N, C-alpha and C positions, 0 to 999 in steps of 0.2 A: 503493499499500499504506500503509495506517494503521500508525503507530509511535507508541509511548506512553515517555516517560522513566519511569524506575524510580520516581519520586516519584509520578507520574500513574496508573503500573500499581498501586501500591500503594494509594493512594486508591479506584481502581476496585474493587479486591477487598476493600476493608475489612482490610488489613492492614499491618504496619509497612514502611518500605522497607528495613530489614535483612532481613525476612521474604523479600522479592522477590529481594534479593541471595543469600540462602540457596539459595531456589530456583532461581537463576541458576546456582550454584556446583554443585548438586546434579545440573544437567542439565535441572530440570523445564521450565526457559524459557532460550530462547537470545536473546542480544542481539548488536546491530550498532550501530556508532556513528552518530551524525546527523551533519551538516554542522559541528558545533561540537566533537565528539569525544565527547560525552556517549552512555555506553550507553541504546539504546532497546529496546523491546519489541514485537515484531510484535502488531498487535492481532488477527489470528485467532488466533494461538497464545494470547493473552491470553484471548479468549473460553473456548477449550475447557479452560483452567485453571479459569476461572470457573464453568464448569457442574461441572466434577470435584468442586472444592471446596466447592461450595454447601452448605452444613448448615442445612437448615430444621427446625424444632422438630417432633416427631410432632403429625399431627392430632389431637386427642383426642377428636373425634366419631366417626372412622371409620366413617361412614355413606355409602349410595350417592347420588351426585349427580351432574348432566350438567356441573357448574360444575368447572372444571379450575384456576382460578385461586385457590387455597386459601392462605391465609397466617396460619398460626398465630402467636400472638404474646399480649403482656401488655396489658393494660388500663394507661394512663398517667394519661388523666383523663375525668372524665364532667363536663358541664356539662349541667342540667336546668333547665327553666322547666316550667309548668303542662302544657304541650303537645308540645314537641319538646326533643330532647337531641341535644348533641354528643358522641360517644365517640372519644376517641383512642386508637390502639393503638402499639405498636413491635412489628412484625414482621421480626425479624431486623435489618436496617441500615434499614428503610422504616419511616417514620411513615405510619400509614394514619387517616383521619378517616371517620366516618361520621355521617350525621344521620339519627335515627331517631325515634320516637315515644319520650315518656317512660314511657308505659304499656309499651313492648317492654324498656327498660332494665329496669325492675321485674321485668317476667316472667323476662327472661335472668339477673336476679341481676347484672349487671355494676357492677362497682365497680373501683376503682384496685387493681390486683394481680390481678384475675380473669384466668385463662387464657382466650382466646377464639379464635376463627378468623375472620378477615375473607375474606368469598366476594366475587369480583369477578365479575359475570356482564355483559358488554357487548358491544354488536355494533360498538363502533366503539373502537380502540385508536389514540392519535396516538403518531406517533415523530417526534422532531426531533433533528437534528444543529446543530453549531456553524456548518456551512455552509461551513467551510474544510478542505483535505485537511491531513493533516500528514505 
């Protein structure tokens, strides 16, 4: 069973240690001591809370699409040359980088501060772990 210390759980959820402690006090999360006596949270329970508490911004395009991985966010950087551009976005806690044509950047009106949606459509998703049990 994977367990996380309070500070690790907080980092994974993007909240403060105190917020996780408040959730423990409120019964949202349960803790159990590790071998050193530190409070830990069960990974499966943490995953449930992560899904329940995830708040993505509303998708401003609201159009039909087969792509399910849609990440609304703000454009934070645009670097262009004569042919290609690099567009960086902050989508919640995630930084997304896209390479596209400079023409597409102009047509979409992308600039720092623009609201946009990063759409990821891929046949392969790589999942990694640290390799060790906790």
